[in-house]
FIMI-766371 format. One record per residue (C-alpha): residue in three letters; x, y, z. Coordinates in steps of 0.001 Angstrom, whole numbers, padded with zeros to 6 digits, always signed. Each point is the difference from the previous one (the first is absolute). Example, Ala and Ser with C-alpha at 12.3 -4.5 7.8 and 13.67 -1.06 7.14 Angstrom:
REM FIMI-766371
Ala+012300-004500+007800
Ser+001370+003440-000660
This chain:
REM FIMI-766371
Met+000000+000000+000000
Thr+001496+003234-001075
Ser+000485+002710+002508
Thr-001625+003386-000171
Pro+003245+001946-000552
Val+000931-002258-002869
Arg-003359+000457-001591
Ala+000242+003677+000285
Ala+003365-000014-001684
Leu-001249-002113-002864
Ala-003008+002257-000468
Ala+002207+003043-000078
Gly+002280-001595-002551
Val-002873-000955-002255
Thr-001418+003506+000220
Cys+003383+001435-000865
Cys+000357-002221-003025
Leu-003453+000888-001201
Gly+000746+003728+000413
Val+003225-000293-001978
Ala-001763-001907-002728
Ala-002808+002497-000122
Tyr+002442+002895-000173
Ala+001985-001714-002699
Gly-003160-000608-001995
Thr-001181+003543+000434
Arg+003398+001384-001056
Asp+000151-002195-003048
Asp-003488+001103-000955
Thr+000974+003689+000450
Val+003108-000489-002057
Glu-002054-001671-002696
Arg-002435+002898+000020
Arg+002758+002606-000051
Glu+001893-001484-002938
Pro-002811+000569-002586
Leu-000511+003537+001354
Ala+003689+000825-000388
Glu-000012-001388-003494
Ala-003022+002117-000896
Val+001655+003126+001372
Ala+003158-000775-001964
Asp-002034-000594-003162
Arg-001779+003357+000437
Ala+003306+001783+000499
Ala+001430-001574-003137
Leu-003148+000931-001945
Ala+000244+003609+001253
Asp+003632+000146-001102
Gln-000962-001240-003441
Arg-002804+002609-000300
Ala+002316+002771+001106
Ser+002568-001097-002554
Arg-002592-000021-002764
Ser-001275+003400+001102
Leu+003496+001430-000154
Glu+000468-001525-003408
Arg-003166+001730-001267
Thr+000641+003437+001505
Ala+003697+000243-000658
Ala+000775+002389-002882
Pro+001541-001716-002962
Thr+003636+000762-000525
Pro+000364+001931-003306
Thr+002092-001704-002573
Pro+002860+002280-001029
Thr-000180+000975-003632
Ser+002847+001298-002027
Ala-000400+003621-001097
Ser-000402+000425-003715
Pro+002903+001931-001482
Ser-000763+003569-001118
Pro+000119+000457-003735
Thr+003267+001308-001290
Pro-000463+003051-002215
Ser+001010-000496-003551
Pro+003279+001722-000839
Thr-001635+001341-003143
Ala-002927+001569+001841
Thr+000099+003774-000006
Lys-001584+002320+002500
Lys-002582+002436-001279
Lys+001244+003522+000247
Ala-002256+002506+001694
Pro-001291+002607-002427
Lys+002019+003170+000153
Lys-001750+003081+001249
Pro-000145+002734-002604
Pro+002547+002676+000805
Lys-001350+003233+001376
Pro+000039+002776-002591
Arg+002830+002390+000550
Lys-000898+003513+000922
Pro+001029+002553-002607
Arg+002956+002149+000887
Pro-001202+003562+000628
Val+001092+002643-002503
Ala-000649+003704-000535
Gly+000057+000667+003737
Leu-002937-002253+000808
Thr-000390-002009+003179
Gln-000540-003764-000169
Ala-003729+000438+000653
Gln-000291+002550-002810
Met+001963-002218-002380
Asp-002183-002997+000855
Asn-003126+002013-000835
Ala+001557+001218-003234
Lys+000705-003623-000938
Ile-003664-000902+000534
Ile-001033+002831-002318
Val+002473-001067-002691
Asp-000881-003710+000314
Val-003730+000682-000411
Gly+000666+002193-003053
Arg+002115-002716-001620
Glu-002727-002571+000604
Leu-002369+002308-001903
Asp+002597+000444-002808
Val+000201+003723+000687
Pro+002910+001630-001892
Lys+002941+001290+002018
Arg-001227+003565-000453
Gly-003153-000916+001851
Leu+002037-001531+002835
Val+001923+003236+000421
Ile-003230+002021+000066
Ala-001479-002289+002645
Val+003065+000090+002288
Ala+000323+003777-000337
Thr-003682+000414+000822
Ala+000349-002104+003164
Met+003093+001993+000979
Gln-002059+003185-000106
Glu-003177-001343+001564
Ser+001401-002058+002884
Asn+003807+000142-000187
Leu-000293-003722-000777
Tyr-001479-000861+003420
Asn-003296-001796+000487
Tyr-002212+002554+001722
Ala-003044-000586+002162
Ser-002391+002884+000601
Gly-000781+001701+003271
Val-003399+000819-001462
Leu-000709-003683-000686
Pro+000724-001988+003189
Glu-000731-003209-001925
Ser+003092+000549-002112
Gln+002149-000249+003110
Asn-001133-003597+000485
Tyr+002114-001040-002990
Pro+003794-000021-000392
His+001242+003543-000458
Gln+003188+002006+000379
Ala-001353+003489+000682
Ile-003240+001887+000682
Gly-001177+002995-002021
Trp-002885+002438+000308
Asp-000787+000922-003597
His-003711-000726-000019
Asp-000559-003749-000493
Ser+003091-000497-002151
Val+001845-003259+000737
Gly+002791-002224-001317
Leu+003016+000612-002225
Phe-001945+002094-002495
Gln-002271+001755+002521
Gln-003082-001284-001778
Arg-003363+000822+001546
Pro-002636-002665+000614
Ser-002652+002718-000287
Ser+001164+000631-003594
Gly-000575-003590-001064
Trp+003580-001282+000073
Gly-000943-002998+002142
Thr-000689-000997+003565
Val+002198+001153+002847
Gln+001303-003542+000437
Asp+000870-000296-003692
Leu+001748+003343-000242
Met+002134-000783+003020
Arg+001617-002808-002002
Pro+002895+001442-002061
Ala-000480-002511-002835
Tyr-003686+000874-000375
Ala+000682+003737+000135
Ala+002697-000307-002678
Lys-002279-002029-002281
Ala-002801+002555+000403
Phe+002408+002777-001039
Tyr+001262-001890-003078
Leu-003495-000902-001201
Ala-000997+003658+000187
Leu+003211+001118-001776
Leu-000488-002491-002835
Glu-003418+001522-000685
Val+001490+003453-000628
Pro+000311+000498-003780
Gly+003598+000747-001098
Trp+001378-000164+003544
Gln+003364-001245-001313
Asp+000533+003233-001890
Met-000887+002199+002954
Ser+002420+001511+002469
Leu+000224-001842+003270
Thr-001803+002807+001813
Val-002943+000072-002419
Ala-000379-003779-000074
Ala+000094-000293+003800
Gln-002323+002960+000520
Thr-002523-001390-002468
Val-000320-003076+002196
Gln+000347+001579+003427
Val-001749+003357-000472
Ser+002252+001492+002673
Ala-000130+003469+001476
Phe+003714+000270-000822
Pro+000304-001128-003615
Asp+003532+001245-000537
Ala+001497-001853+002975
Tyr+000489-003346-001771
Ala+002730+001194-002372
Gln+002555+000416+002811
His+000074-003779+000570
Glu+000557-001084-003583
Glu+003786-000430+000213
Arg-000042-001989+003248
Ala-002908-002099-001194
Thr+001921-000854-003160
Thr+003011-001105+002077
Val-002214-002216+002176
Val-001734-001624-002977
Glu+003314-000688-001706
Ala+001332-001664+003162
Leu-003096-002170+000330
Thr-000202-001064-003634
Ser+003657-000502-000863
């Protein structure tokens, strides 16, 4: 018959063995459960890495392929550059003669040039220059009586009624508008056209021919300019 202490020891040993077995079984079961979970986590991590790699592959900018620059064309040795058109030279101012200033000589040249364009004989050119010498001293006059005339290029201002320009022609007498008569070329042409209408003007003295056109209050004053006018015309036509 077994004693009570022995029985108690056996019972305790059996209980211990059962506890160890139970713990071992529980641990094995936990390990078994944990292994699939760890594998799943590892699979998810690998899948995430693959997605990230693919995403980077899609968003990364493509590296441009270097291309060789095409060589610039070499100009032909026979090619010639187009020359820029030359600007026409400025007309030279006439050298003053007979004691005239440059401004007076320039106005005399306009008178002579207009007469030559109209095929006026040299005698007519001398008459025209002498007339302008008497009327305006070969300066383009505006009128103090006509303020409008001062709006146009002028070289002096006179007060002889409404007389203006190189030939002191009056707009009120039908010679032209103020604007027209302030242009030396127009004034000269108006004088020549009136002179050419005078019958036998070429056979008249300079004073008579000029006075017939101008109807001046001083008809004998033109003759004093004949010699200088002839010198000027010769210089401008030679």
